[in-house]
PyMOL Python script that loads the backbone (N, CA, C, O; Angstrom):
from pymol import cmd

cmd.read_pdbstr("""\
ATOM      1  N   MET A   1     -61.365  85.816-176.130  1.00  0.00           N
ATOM      2  CA  MET A   1     -61.139  87.226-175.221  1.00  0.00           C
ATOM      3  C   MET A   1     -62.222  87.982-175.281  1.00  0.00           C
ATOM      4  O   MET A   1     -62.739  88.228-176.371  1.00  0.00           O
ATOM      5  N   ALA A   2     -62.713  88.452-174.143  1.00  0.00           N
ATOM      6  CA  ALA A   2     -63.687  89.620-174.056  1.00  0.00           C
ATOM      7  C   ALA A   2     -63.260  90.852-174.370  1.00  0.00           C
ATOM      8  O   ALA A   2     -62.359  91.366-173.707  1.00  0.00           O
ATOM      9  N   SER A   3     -63.922  91.590-175.568  1.00  0.00           N
ATOM     10  CA  SER A   3     -63.788  93.143-175.959  1.00  0.00           C
ATOM     11  C   SER A   3     -64.513  94.045-174.733  1.00  0.00           C
ATOM     12  O   SER A   3     -65.549  93.741-174.142  1.00  0.00           O
ATOM     13  N   SER A   4     -63.791  95.080-174.548  1.00  0.00           N
ATOM     14  CA  SER A   4     -64.240  96.058-173.553  1.00  0.00           C
ATOM     15  C   SER A   4     -64.893  97.238-174.688  1.00  0.00           C
ATOM     16  O   SER A   4     -64.393  97.433-175.795  1.00  0.00           O
ATOM     17  N   THR A   5     -66.170  97.999-174.127  1.00  0.00           N
ATOM     18  CA  THR A   5     -66.088  99.141-174.708  1.00  0.00           C
ATOM     19  C   THR A   5     -66.009 100.117-173.942  1.00  0.00           C
ATOM     20  O   THR A   5     -66.334  99.769-172.807  1.00  0.00           O
ATOM     21  N   ARG A   6     -65.681 101.381-174.014  1.00  0.00           N
ATOM     22  CA  ARG A   6     -65.669 102.590-173.665  1.00  0.00           C
ATOM     23  C   ARG A   6     -66.565 103.583-173.962  1.00  0.00           C
ATOM     24  O   ARG A   6     -66.663 103.930-175.139  1.00  0.00           O
ATOM     25  N   ARG A   7     -67.308 104.160-173.034  1.00  0.00           N
ATOM     26  CA  ARG A   7     -68.226 105.588-173.447  1.00  0.00           C
ATOM     27  C   ARG A   7     -67.125 106.820-173.708  1.00  0.00           C
ATOM     28  O   ARG A   7     -66.293 107.345-172.970  1.00  0.00           O
ATOM     29  N   ARG A   8     -67.458 107.007-174.920  1.00  0.00           N
ATOM     30  CA  ARG A   8     -66.730 108.516-175.303  1.00  0.00           C
ATOM     31  C   ARG A   8     -67.181 109.731-174.824  1.00  0.00           C
ATOM     32  O   ARG A   8     -68.313 110.211-174.890  1.00  0.00           O
ATOM     33  N   VAL A   9     -66.260 110.135-174.379  1.00  0.00           N
ATOM     34  CA  VAL A   9     -66.593 111.851-173.726  1.00  0.00           C
ATOM     35  C   VAL A   9     -67.173 112.399-174.962  1.00  0.00           C
ATOM     36  O   VAL A   9     -66.761 112.006-176.053  1.00  0.00           O
ATOM     37  N   PRO A  10     -68.167 113.340-174.855  1.00  0.00           N
ATOM     38  CA  PRO A  10     -68.703 114.035-175.885  1.00  0.00           C
ATOM     39  C   PRO A  10     -67.380 115.427-176.458  1.00  0.00           C
ATOM     40  O   PRO A  10     -66.657 116.245-175.889  1.00  0.00           O
ATOM     41  N   THR A  11     -67.712 114.967-178.034  1.00  0.00           N
ATOM     42  CA  THR A  11     -66.596 115.870-178.783  1.00  0.00           C
ATOM     43  C   THR A  11     -67.672 116.651-179.505  1.00  0.00           C
ATOM     44  O   THR A  11     -68.870 116.380-179.430  1.00  0.00           O
ATOM     45  N   SER A  12     -67.164 117.619-180.196  1.00  0.00           N
ATOM     46  CA  SER A  12     -67.650 118.541-181.175  1.00  0.00           C
ATOM     47  C   SER A  12     -68.546 117.698-182.083  1.00  0.00           C
ATOM     48  O   SER A  12     -69.631 118.203-182.373  1.00  0.00           O
ATOM     49  N   SER A  13     -68.248 116.450-182.591  1.00  0.00           N
ATOM     50  CA  SER A  13     -68.894 115.829-183.474  1.00  0.00           C
ATOM     51  C   SER A  13     -70.031 115.138-182.831  1.00  0.00           C
ATOM     52  O   SER A  13     -70.788 114.481-183.546  1.00  0.00           O
ATOM     53  N   THR A  14     -70.248 115.223-181.462  1.00  0.00           N
ATOM     54  CA  THR A  14     -71.432 114.630-181.210  1.00  0.00           C
ATOM     55  C   THR A  14     -72.430 115.610-180.864  1.00  0.00           C
ATOM     56  O   THR A  14     -72.112 116.741-180.496  1.00  0.00           O
ATOM     57  N   THR A  15     -73.916 115.128-180.991  1.00  0.00           N
ATOM     58  CA  THR A  15     -74.973 115.805-181.057  1.00  0.00           C
ATOM     59  C   THR A  15     -74.858 116.775-179.566  1.00  0.00           C
ATOM     60  O   THR A  15     -74.204 116.368-178.606  1.00  0.00           O
ATOM     61  N   PRO A  16     -75.492 117.909-179.555  1.00  0.00           N
ATOM     62  CA  PRO A  16     -75.532 118.641-178.397  1.00  0.00           C
ATOM     63  C   PRO A  16     -76.469 118.049-177.288  1.00  0.00           C
ATOM     64  O   PRO A  16     -76.218 118.465-176.157  1.00  0.00           O
ATOM     65  N   SER A  17     -77.514 117.145-177.402  1.00  0.00           N
ATOM     66  CA  SER A  17     -78.319 116.701-176.651  1.00  0.00           C
ATOM     67  C   SER A  17     -77.557 115.323-176.137  1.00  0.00           C
ATOM     68  O   SER A  17     -77.728 114.813-175.029  1.00  0.00           O
ATOM     69  N   SER A  18     -76.902 114.955-176.915  1.00  0.00           N
ATOM     70  CA  SER A  18     -75.818 113.597-176.486  1.00  0.00           C
ATOM     71  C   SER A  18     -74.789 113.947-175.214  1.00  0.00           C
ATOM     72  O   SER A  18     -74.615 113.367-174.142  1.00  0.00           O
ATOM     73  N   ALA A  19     -74.129 115.250-175.844  1.00  0.00           N
ATOM     74  CA  ALA A  19     -73.198 115.837-174.999  1.00  0.00           C
ATOM     75  C   ALA A  19     -73.728 116.169-173.949  1.00  0.00           C
ATOM     76  O   ALA A  19     -73.319 115.522-172.985  1.00  0.00           O
ATOM     77  N   THR A  20     -74.830 117.271-173.628  1.00  0.00           N
ATOM     78  CA  THR A  20     -75.535 117.397-172.328  1.00  0.00           C
ATOM     79  C   THR A  20     -75.824 115.987-171.491  1.00  0.00           C
ATOM     80  O   THR A  20     -75.565 115.935-170.288  1.00  0.00           O
ATOM     81  N   GLU A  21     -76.277 115.055-172.074  1.00  0.00           N
ATOM     82  CA  GLU A  21     -76.785 113.851-171.371  1.00  0.00           C
ATOM     83  C   GLU A  21     -75.277 113.423-170.673  1.00  0.00           C
ATOM     84  O   GLU A  21     -75.178 113.371-169.447  1.00  0.00           O
ATOM     85  N   THR A  22     -74.143 113.130-171.545  1.00  0.00           N
ATOM     86  CA  THR A  22     -72.923 112.764-170.926  1.00  0.00           C
ATOM     87  C   THR A  22     -72.577 113.575-169.800  1.00  0.00           C
ATOM     88  O   THR A  22     -72.434 113.108-168.670  1.00  0.00           O
ATOM     89  N   LEU A  23     -72.423 114.947-170.130  1.00  0.00           N
ATOM     90  CA  LEU A  23     -71.853 115.841-169.068  1.00  0.00           C
ATOM     91  C   LEU A  23     -72.944 115.631-167.878  1.00  0.00           C
ATOM     92  O   LEU A  23     -72.576 115.229-166.774  1.00  0.00           O
ATOM     93  N   ASN A  24     -74.103 115.881-168.121  1.00  0.00           N
ATOM     94  CA  ASN A  24     -75.085 115.047-166.963  1.00  0.00           C
ATOM     95  C   ASN A  24     -74.391 113.874-166.156  1.00  0.00           C
ATOM     96  O   ASN A  24     -74.048 113.971-164.978  1.00  0.00           O
ATOM     97  N   ILE A  25     -74.245 112.849-166.882  1.00  0.00           N
ATOM     98  CA  ILE A  25     -73.723 111.779-166.138  1.00  0.00           C
ATOM     99  C   ILE A  25     -72.410 111.904-165.306  1.00  0.00           C
ATOM    100  O   ILE A  25     -72.120 111.337-164.253  1.00  0.00           O
ATOM    101  N   LEU A  26     -71.630 112.871-166.113  1.00  0.00           N
ATOM    102  CA  LEU A  26     -70.385 112.835-165.648  1.00  0.00           C
ATOM    103  C   LEU A  26     -70.407 113.696-164.019  1.00  0.00           C
ATOM    104  O   LEU A  26     -69.833 113.404-162.970  1.00  0.00           O
ATOM    105  N   HIS A  27     -71.190 114.672-164.317  1.00  0.00           N
ATOM    106  CA  HIS A  27     -71.523 115.531-163.136  1.00  0.00           C
ATOM    107  C   HIS A  27     -72.457 114.692-162.066  1.00  0.00           C
ATOM    108  O   HIS A  27     -72.446 115.071-160.895  1.00  0.00           O
ATOM    109  N   ASP A  28     -73.054 113.853-162.349  1.00  0.00           N
ATOM    110  CA  ASP A  28     -73.528 113.105-161.352  1.00  0.00           C
ATOM    111  C   ASP A  28     -72.457 112.114-160.682  1.00  0.00           C
ATOM    112  O   ASP A  28     -72.589 111.869-159.483  1.00  0.00           O
ATOM    113  N   LEU A  29     -71.502 111.590-161.335  1.00  0.00           N
ATOM    114  CA  LEU A  29     -70.719 110.742-160.868  1.00  0.00           C
ATOM    115  C   LEU A  29     -69.734 111.550-160.114  1.00  0.00           C
ATOM    116  O   LEU A  29     -69.389 111.153-159.002  1.00  0.00           O
ATOM    117  N   SER A  30     -69.151 112.861-160.704  1.00  0.00           N
ATOM    118  CA  SER A  30     -68.417 113.900-159.911  1.00  0.00           C
ATOM    119  C   SER A  30     -69.367 113.877-158.423  1.00  0.00           C
ATOM    120  O   SER A  30     -68.895 113.659-157.308  1.00  0.00           O
ATOM    121  N   GLU A  31     -70.571 114.113-158.683  1.00  0.00           N
ATOM    122  CA  GLU A  31     -70.919 114.543-157.067  1.00  0.00           C
ATOM    123  C   GLU A  31     -71.127 113.060-156.359  1.00  0.00           C
ATOM    124  O   GLU A  31     -71.434 113.213-155.177  1.00  0.00           O
ATOM    125  N   LEU A  32     -71.086 112.358-156.555  1.00  0.00           N
ATOM    126  CA  LEU A  32     -71.252 110.887-155.937  1.00  0.00           C
ATOM    127  C   LEU A  32     -69.914 110.383-155.098  1.00  0.00           C
ATOM    128  O   LEU A  32     -69.870 109.679-154.089  1.00  0.00           O
ATOM    129  N   LEU A  33     -68.476 111.186-156.117  1.00  0.00           N
ATOM    130  CA  LEU A  33     -67.116 110.965-155.696  1.00  0.00           C
ATOM    131  C   LEU A  33     -66.762 112.210-154.629  1.00  0.00           C
ATOM    132  O   LEU A  33     -65.761 112.258-153.914  1.00  0.00           O
ATOM    133  N   ASN A  34     -67.905 113.265-154.707  1.00  0.00           N
ATOM    134  CA  ASN A  34     -67.317 114.309-153.789  1.00  0.00           C
ATOM    135  C   ASN A  34     -66.242 114.894-154.574  1.00  0.00           C
ATOM    136  O   ASN A  34     -65.256 115.087-153.863  1.00  0.00           O
ATOM    137  N   THR A  35     -66.096 115.203-155.640  1.00  0.00           N
ATOM    138  CA  THR A  35     -64.990 115.880-156.283  1.00  0.00           C
ATOM    139  C   THR A  35     -65.253 117.639-156.048  1.00  0.00           C
ATOM    140  O   THR A  35     -64.322 118.389-156.343  1.00  0.00           O
ATOM    141  N   GLY A  36     -66.202 118.067-155.656  1.00  0.00           N
ATOM    142  CA  GLY A  36     -66.311 119.622-155.691  1.00  0.00           C
ATOM    143  C   GLY A  36     -66.636 120.327-156.698  1.00  0.00           C
ATOM    144  O   GLY A  36     -66.970 121.504-156.562  1.00  0.00           O
ATOM    145  N   LEU A  37     -66.577 119.577-158.143  1.00  0.00           N
ATOM    146  CA  LEU A  37     -66.345 120.227-159.212  1.00  0.00           C
ATOM    147  C   LEU A  37     -67.640 120.743-159.852  1.00  0.00           C
ATOM    148  O   LEU A  37     -68.435 119.813-159.984  1.00  0.00           O
ATOM    149  N   ASP A  38     -68.089 121.846-160.267  1.00  0.00           N
ATOM    150  CA  ASP A  38     -69.284 122.426-160.650  1.00  0.00           C
ATOM    151  C   ASP A  38     -69.488 121.827-162.133  1.00  0.00           C
ATOM    152  O   ASP A  38     -68.619 121.050-162.529  1.00  0.00           O
ATOM    153  N   ARG A  39     -70.385 122.078-162.837  1.00  0.00           N
ATOM    154  CA  ARG A  39     -70.781 121.532-164.028  1.00  0.00           C
ATOM    155  C   ARG A  39     -69.890 122.548-165.221  1.00  0.00           C
ATOM    156  O   ARG A  39     -69.550 122.111-166.321  1.00  0.00           O
ATOM    157  N   GLU A  40     -69.626 123.878-164.771  1.00  0.00           N
ATOM    158  CA  GLU A  40     -68.881 124.423-165.989  1.00  0.00           C
ATOM    159  C   GLU A  40     -67.190 123.600-165.611  1.00  0.00           C
ATOM    160  O   GLU A  40     -66.569 122.865-166.378  1.00  0.00           O
ATOM    161  N   THR A  41     -66.828 123.978-164.376  1.00  0.00           N
ATOM    162  CA  THR A  41     -65.441 123.171-164.109  1.00  0.00           C
ATOM    163  C   THR A  41     -65.083 121.814-164.873  1.00  0.00           C
ATOM    164  O   THR A  41     -64.074 121.555-165.527  1.00  0.00           O
ATOM    165  N   LEU A  42     -66.278 120.970-164.583  1.00  0.00           N
ATOM    166  CA  LEU A  42     -65.842 119.779-165.248  1.00  0.00           C
ATOM    167  C   LEU A  42     -65.892 119.624-166.902  1.00  0.00           C
ATOM    168  O   LEU A  42     -65.163 118.898-167.577  1.00  0.00           O
ATOM    169  N   ALA A  43     -66.816 120.394-167.313  1.00  0.00           N
ATOM    170  CA  ALA A  43     -66.694 120.633-168.620  1.00  0.00           C
ATOM    171  C   ALA A  43     -65.634 120.882-169.605  1.00  0.00           C
ATOM    172  O   ALA A  43     -65.258 120.462-170.699  1.00  0.00           O
ATOM    173  N   THR A  44     -65.218 122.055-168.417  1.00  0.00           N
ATOM    174  CA  THR A  44     -63.642 122.609-169.016  1.00  0.00           C
ATOM    175  C   THR A  44     -62.384 121.575-168.951  1.00  0.00           C
ATOM    176  O   THR A  44     -61.394 121.471-169.676  1.00  0.00           O
ATOM    177  N   CYS A  45     -62.776 120.906-167.888  1.00  0.00           N
ATOM    178  CA  CYS A  45     -61.757 119.596-167.782  1.00  0.00           C
ATOM    179  C   CYS A  45     -61.830 118.634-168.704  1.00  0.00           C
ATOM    180  O   CYS A  45     -60.828 118.152-169.233  1.00  0.00           O
ATOM    181  N   VAL A  46     -63.177 118.235-168.999  1.00  0.00           N
ATOM    182  CA  VAL A  46     -63.284 117.520-170.036  1.00  0.00           C
ATOM    183  C   VAL A  46     -62.411 117.836-171.461  1.00  0.00           C
ATOM    184  O   VAL A  46     -61.506 117.166-171.958  1.00  0.00           O
ATOM    185  N   ARG A  47     -63.005 119.074-171.919  1.00  0.00           N
ATOM    186  CA  ARG A  47     -62.444 119.902-172.875  1.00  0.00           C
ATOM    187  C   ARG A  47     -61.018 119.649-172.898  1.00  0.00           C
ATOM    188  O   ARG A  47     -60.387 119.329-173.905  1.00  0.00           O
ATOM    189  N   MET A  48     -60.437 119.845-171.476  1.00  0.00           N
ATOM    190  CA  MET A  48     -58.828 119.977-171.664  1.00  0.00           C
ATOM    191  C   MET A  48     -58.311 118.576-171.998  1.00  0.00           C
ATOM    192  O   MET A  48     -57.344 118.348-172.725  1.00  0.00           O
ATOM    193  N   ILE A  49     -59.069 117.667-171.384  1.00  0.00           N
ATOM    194  CA  ILE A  49     -58.652 116.092-171.669  1.00  0.00           C
ATOM    195  C   ILE A  49     -58.701 115.411-173.295  1.00  0.00           C
ATOM    196  O   ILE A  49     -58.022 114.567-173.880  1.00  0.00           O
ATOM    197  N   GLU A  50     -59.876 116.260-173.660  1.00  0.00           N
ATOM    198  CA  GLU A  50     -60.229 115.883-175.033  1.00  0.00           C
ATOM    199  C   GLU A  50     -58.920 116.366-175.841  1.00  0.00           C
ATOM    200  O   GLU A  50     -58.373 115.698-176.719  1.00  0.00           O
ATOM    201  N   SER A  51     -58.554 117.508-175.441  1.00  0.00           N
ATOM    202  CA  SER A  51     -57.491 118.431-176.469  1.00  0.00           C
ATOM    203  C   SER A  51     -56.176 117.791-176.044  1.00  0.00           C
ATOM    204  O   SER A  51     -55.124 118.424-176.129  1.00  0.00           O
ATOM    205  N   GLY A  52     -56.232 116.420-175.543  1.00  0.00           N
ATOM    206  CA  GLY A  52     -54.653 116.280-175.025  1.00  0.00           C
ATOM    207  C   GLY A  52     -53.938 116.017-173.542  1.00  0.00           C
ATOM    208  O   GLY A  52     -53.038 115.255-173.190  1.00  0.00           O
ATOM    209  N   ALA A  53     -54.671 116.898-172.903  1.00  0.00           N
ATOM    210  CA  ALA A  53     -53.938 117.335-171.641  1.00  0.00           C
ATOM    211  C   ALA A  53     -54.426 115.874-170.760  1.00  0.00           C
ATOM    212  O   ALA A  53     -55.523 115.322-170.834  1.00  0.00           O
ATOM    213  N   ASN A  54     -53.270 115.474-169.944  1.00  0.00           N
ATOM    214  CA  ASN A  54     -52.960 114.304-169.268  1.00  0.00           C
ATOM    215  C   ASN A  54     -53.913 114.447-168.164  1.00  0.00           C
ATOM    216  O   ASN A  54     -53.843 115.419-167.412  1.00  0.00           O
ATOM    217  N   PRO A  55     -54.905 113.425-168.007  1.00  0.00           N
ATOM    218  CA  PRO A  55     -56.127 113.790-166.699  1.00  0.00           C
ATOM    219  C   PRO A  55     -55.087 113.394-165.563  1.00  0.00           C
ATOM    220  O   PRO A  55     -55.602 113.874-164.553  1.00  0.00           O
ATOM    221  N   GLU A  56     -54.306 112.987-165.312  1.00  0.00           N
ATOM    222  CA  GLU A  56     -53.374 112.609-163.951  1.00  0.00           C
ATOM    223  C   GLU A  56     -52.772 114.041-163.508  1.00  0.00           C
ATOM    224  O   GLU A  56     -52.773 114.468-162.354  1.00  0.00           O
ATOM    225  N   ALA A  57     -52.362 114.567-164.417  1.00  0.00           N
ATOM    226  CA  ALA A  57     -51.479 116.055-164.216  1.00  0.00           C
ATOM    227  C   ALA A  57     -52.819 117.223-164.089  1.00  0.00           C
ATOM    228  O   ALA A  57     -52.766 118.198-163.340  1.00  0.00           O
ATOM    229  N   LEU A  58     -53.637 116.997-164.705  1.00  0.00           N
ATOM    230  CA  LEU A  58     -54.889 117.803-164.743  1.00  0.00           C
ATOM    231  C   LEU A  58     -55.476 117.853-163.086  1.00  0.00           C
ATOM    232  O   LEU A  58     -55.795 118.859-162.454  1.00  0.00           O
ATOM    233  N   ALA A  59     -55.495 116.532-162.664  1.00  0.00           N
ATOM    234  CA  ALA A  59     -56.091 116.224-161.507  1.00  0.00           C
ATOM    235  C   ALA A  59     -55.066 116.866-160.424  1.00  0.00           C
ATOM    236  O   ALA A  59     -55.556 117.506-159.494  1.00  0.00           O
ATOM    237  N   ALA A  60     -53.796 116.729-160.508  1.00  0.00           N
ATOM    238  CA  ALA A  60     -52.967 117.548-159.497  1.00  0.00           C
ATOM    239  C   ALA A  60     -52.771 118.707-159.421  1.00  0.00           C
ATOM    240  O   ALA A  60     -52.313 119.232-158.406  1.00  0.00           O
ATOM    241  N   VAL A  61     -53.153 119.486-160.730  1.00  0.00           N
ATOM    242  CA  VAL A  61     -53.222 120.945-160.724  1.00  0.00           C
ATOM    243  C   VAL A  61     -54.654 121.387-159.982  1.00  0.00           C
ATOM    244  O   VAL A  61     -54.758 122.395-159.283  1.00  0.00           O
ATOM    245  N   VAL A  62     -55.566 120.598-160.218  1.00  0.00           N
ATOM    246  CA  VAL A  62     -56.930 121.198-159.417  1.00  0.00           C
ATOM    247  C   VAL A  62     -56.557 120.856-157.883  1.00  0.00           C
ATOM    248  O   VAL A  62     -56.847 121.765-157.105  1.00  0.00           O
ATOM    249  N   LYS A  63     -56.076 119.923-157.416  1.00  0.00           N
ATOM    250  CA  LYS A  63     -55.617 119.804-156.319  1.00  0.00           C
ATOM    251  C   LYS A  63     -54.700 120.924-155.465  1.00  0.00           C
ATOM    252  O   LYS A  63     -54.951 121.385-154.352  1.00  0.00           O
ATOM    253  N   GLU A  64     -53.526 121.222-156.365  1.00  0.00           N
ATOM    254  CA  GLU A  64     -52.845 122.176-155.928  1.00  0.00           C
ATOM    255  C   GLU A  64     -53.490 123.512-156.211  1.00  0.00           C
ATOM    256  O   GLU A  64     -52.940 124.425-155.595  1.00  0.00           O
ATOM    257  N   LEU A  65     -54.262 123.791-156.789  1.00  0.00           N
ATOM    258  CA  LEU A  65     -55.470 124.697-156.861  1.00  0.00           C
ATOM    259  C   LEU A  65     -56.002 124.947-155.251  1.00  0.00           C
ATOM    260  O   LEU A  65     -55.523 125.709-154.411  1.00  0.00           O
ATOM    261  N   ARG A  66     -57.014 124.142-155.151  1.00  0.00           N
ATOM    262  CA  ARG A  66     -57.800 123.775-153.999  1.00  0.00           C
ATOM    263  C   ARG A  66     -56.772 124.274-152.948  1.00  0.00           C
ATOM    264  O   ARG A  66     -56.864 125.387-152.430  1.00  0.00           O
ATOM    265  N   LYS A  67     -55.650 123.262-152.625  1.00  0.00           N
ATOM    266  CA  LYS A  67     -54.784 123.738-151.459  1.00  0.00           C
ATOM    267  C   LYS A  67     -54.475 125.099-151.401  1.00  0.00           C
ATOM    268  O   LYS A  67     -54.419 125.636-150.295  1.00  0.00           O
ATOM    269  N   GLU A  68     -54.218 125.892-152.659  1.00  0.00           N
ATOM    270  CA  GLU A  68     -53.687 127.290-152.657  1.00  0.00           C
ATOM    271  C   GLU A  68     -54.800 128.180-152.274  1.00  0.00           C
ATOM    272  O   GLU A  68     -54.627 129.182-151.581  1.00  0.00           O
ATOM    273  N   ASN A  69     -56.007 127.783-152.758  1.00  0.00           N
ATOM    274  CA  ASN A  69     -57.071 128.421-152.292  1.00  0.00           C
ATOM    275  C   ASN A  69     -57.488 128.597-150.911  1.00  0.00           C
ATOM    276  O   ASN A  69     -57.974 129.601-150.392  1.00  0.00           O
ATOM    277  N   THR A  70     -57.199 127.354-150.346  1.00  0.00           N
ATOM    278  CA  THR A  70     -57.423 126.826-148.637  1.00  0.00           C
ATOM    279  C   THR A  70     -56.432 127.784-147.898  1.00  0.00           C
ATOM    280  O   THR A  70     -56.657 128.321-146.814  1.00  0.00           O
ATOM    281  N   SER A  71     -55.460 127.896-148.548  1.00  0.00           N
ATOM    282  CA  SER A  71     -54.282 128.584-147.613  1.00  0.00           C
ATOM    283  C   SER A  71     -54.424 130.063-147.691  1.00  0.00           C
ATOM    284  O   SER A  71     -54.225 130.771-146.704  1.00  0.00           O
ATOM    285  N   ILE A  72     -54.764 130.534-148.844  1.00  0.00           N
ATOM    286  CA  ILE A  72     -55.113 132.007-148.986  1.00  0.00           C
ATOM    287  C   ILE A  72     -56.467 132.267-148.405  1.00  0.00           C
ATOM    288  O   ILE A  72     -56.585 133.463-148.138  1.00  0.00           O
ATOM    289  N   THR A  73     -57.539 131.553-148.114  1.00  0.00           N
ATOM    290  CA  THR A  73     -58.667 131.857-147.490  1.00  0.00           C
ATOM    291  C   THR A  73     -58.398 131.635-145.721  1.00  0.00           C
ATOM    292  O   THR A  73     -59.023 132.209-144.829  1.00  0.00           O
ATOM    293  N   ALA A  74     -57.724 131.028-145.621  1.00  0.00           N
ATOM    294  CA  ALA A  74     -57.215 130.700-144.043  1.00  0.00           C
ATOM    295  C   ALA A  74     -56.593 131.841-143.524  1.00  0.00           C
ATOM    296  O   ALA A  74     -56.883 132.206-142.384  1.00  0.00           O
ATOM    297  N   GLN A  75     -55.854 132.400-144.135  1.00  0.00           N
ATOM    298  CA  GLN A  75     -54.833 133.699-143.850  1.00  0.00           C
ATOM    299  C   GLN A  75     -55.800 134.487-143.375  1.00  0.00           C
ATOM    300  O   GLN A  75     -56.872 134.643-143.960  1.00  0.00           O
ATOM    301  N   PRO A  76     -55.456 135.102-142.155  1.00  0.00           N
ATOM    302  CA  PRO A  76     -56.255 136.436-141.703  1.00  0.00           C
ATOM    303  C   PRO A  76     -56.357 137.722-142.604  1.00  0.00           C
ATOM    304  O   PRO A  76     -55.291 138.140-143.056  1.00  0.00           O
ATOM    305  N   HIS A  77     -57.429 138.354-142.898  1.00  0.00           N
ATOM    306  CA  HIS A  77     -57.421 139.599-143.778  1.00  0.00           C
ATOM    307  C   HIS A  77     -56.759 140.932-142.809  1.00  0.00           C
ATOM    308  O   HIS A  77     -57.290 141.334-141.774  1.00  0.00           O
ATOM    309  N   THR A  78     -55.709 141.395-143.305  1.00  0.00           N
ATOM    310  CA  THR A  78     -55.085 142.657-142.874  1.00  0.00           C
ATOM    311  C   THR A  78     -55.517 143.654-143.703  1.00  0.00           C
ATOM    312  O   THR A  78     -55.942 143.447-144.840  1.00  0.00           O
ATOM    313  N   ASP A  79     -55.410 144.930-143.088  1.00  0.00           N
ATOM    314  CA  ASP A  79     -56.173 146.084-143.848  1.00  0.00           C
ATOM    315  C   ASP A  79     -54.762 146.917-144.092  1.00  0.00           C
ATOM    316  O   ASP A  79     -53.965 147.296-143.233  1.00  0.00           O
ATOM    317  N   ASP A  80     -54.700 147.085-145.535  1.00  0.00           N
ATOM    318  CA  ASP A  80     -53.583 147.559-145.977  1.00  0.00           C
ATOM    319  C   ASP A  80     -53.732 149.256-146.082  1.00  0.00           C
ATOM    320  O   ASP A  80     -53.219 149.883-147.009  1.00  0.00           O
ATOM    321  N   ARG A  81     -54.395 149.804-145.157  1.00  0.00           N
ATOM    322  CA  ARG A  81     -54.412 151.410-145.041  1.00  0.00           C
ATOM    323  C   ARG A  81     -53.113 151.928-144.155  1.00  0.00           C
ATOM    324  O   ARG A  81     -52.945 153.130-143.950  1.00  0.00           O
TER     325      ARG A  81
END
""", "prot")
cmd.dss("prot")
cmd.show_as("cartoon", "prot")
cmd.util.cbc("prot")
cmd.orient("prot")
């Protein structure tokens, strides 16, 4: 039976350079997949997942926030004067 190896997401116990390298790789993948996540947002998502957040639930929240943002920005601006 073949064993599979998983590359770990950087944690506080990894060296800063390997954490940066891993984040760079994740960001490159993110760009290839056209996720629209910038480095800071991606790092925040990684930290949340490392802290136990459900990745599927986090993805659903990101999608919902984008949908809300699109809805808000598509509304015509009204002057409240």
